[in-house]
N, C-alpha and C positions, 0 to 999 in steps of 0.2 A: 477573509474563508468562506464565511456563508456565502456572499456573494459568488465567490470563484465555484463552488460546488451547486450552486443554484443554475449553474450554465450547463451541468452535465445532463446526461441522459441516459435512463436507466440501461446499464450493461455496458457502458463505459469501464475502460481499466483506471484506476487509479493507485500509482507506487507510492510507499510512505518509503523512505530512504531516509533512516536514523543515524545520524552522525554521535553517535556515544557508544560507551562499551556495552558489550553484549552481557546481559545478566539474566538470569531467572526473571527476575522482577521487571525488568524491560521486555523480555520478551511476552509476560503477560499481560502488561500493559500496551503495548502492540498489538497483540492479539484480542483484547478487548476495543480499542479504538478501528482497528481493521472490521469486527463484529457491527461496532456502532454506525461506520458509515457504510456498509456494506446493505445495513437492513434501512439504515436511514433516507440513502441516496440510491439504492439497486445499485451499485457496482461491482466490479470486480476489483478485488484490492489483493495488493501483495506488498510483503516488507521486505525491508534487506537493512542491512548493515554497513557503513561506510562505504566507501568508492566501489570497494572491491567487488559486489556484487552487482552494479550496475549494470554490467554489461549483461550478466546472466538473467537479472529479473527484467530486463526488458526483453531478451529472447521469448521468456516465458510468455508474456502478452501477446508475441508475435508467433506463438505458436513452434516454436523452436526454427525458426528458418531465418 
């Protein structure tokens, strides 16, 4: 993972697609992970749960187009 993230450039986007049940605890963990990755690698980060969000999350990265 470190090697992969080391290839990113500031301003790149990273989507975290969590295939787990959505809970308040998981929301907090994903927020913590997103914040860490954003700050460490200077990435725009997005998170979603299971495949139903995949298209929506991808549209956010493309500016809704």
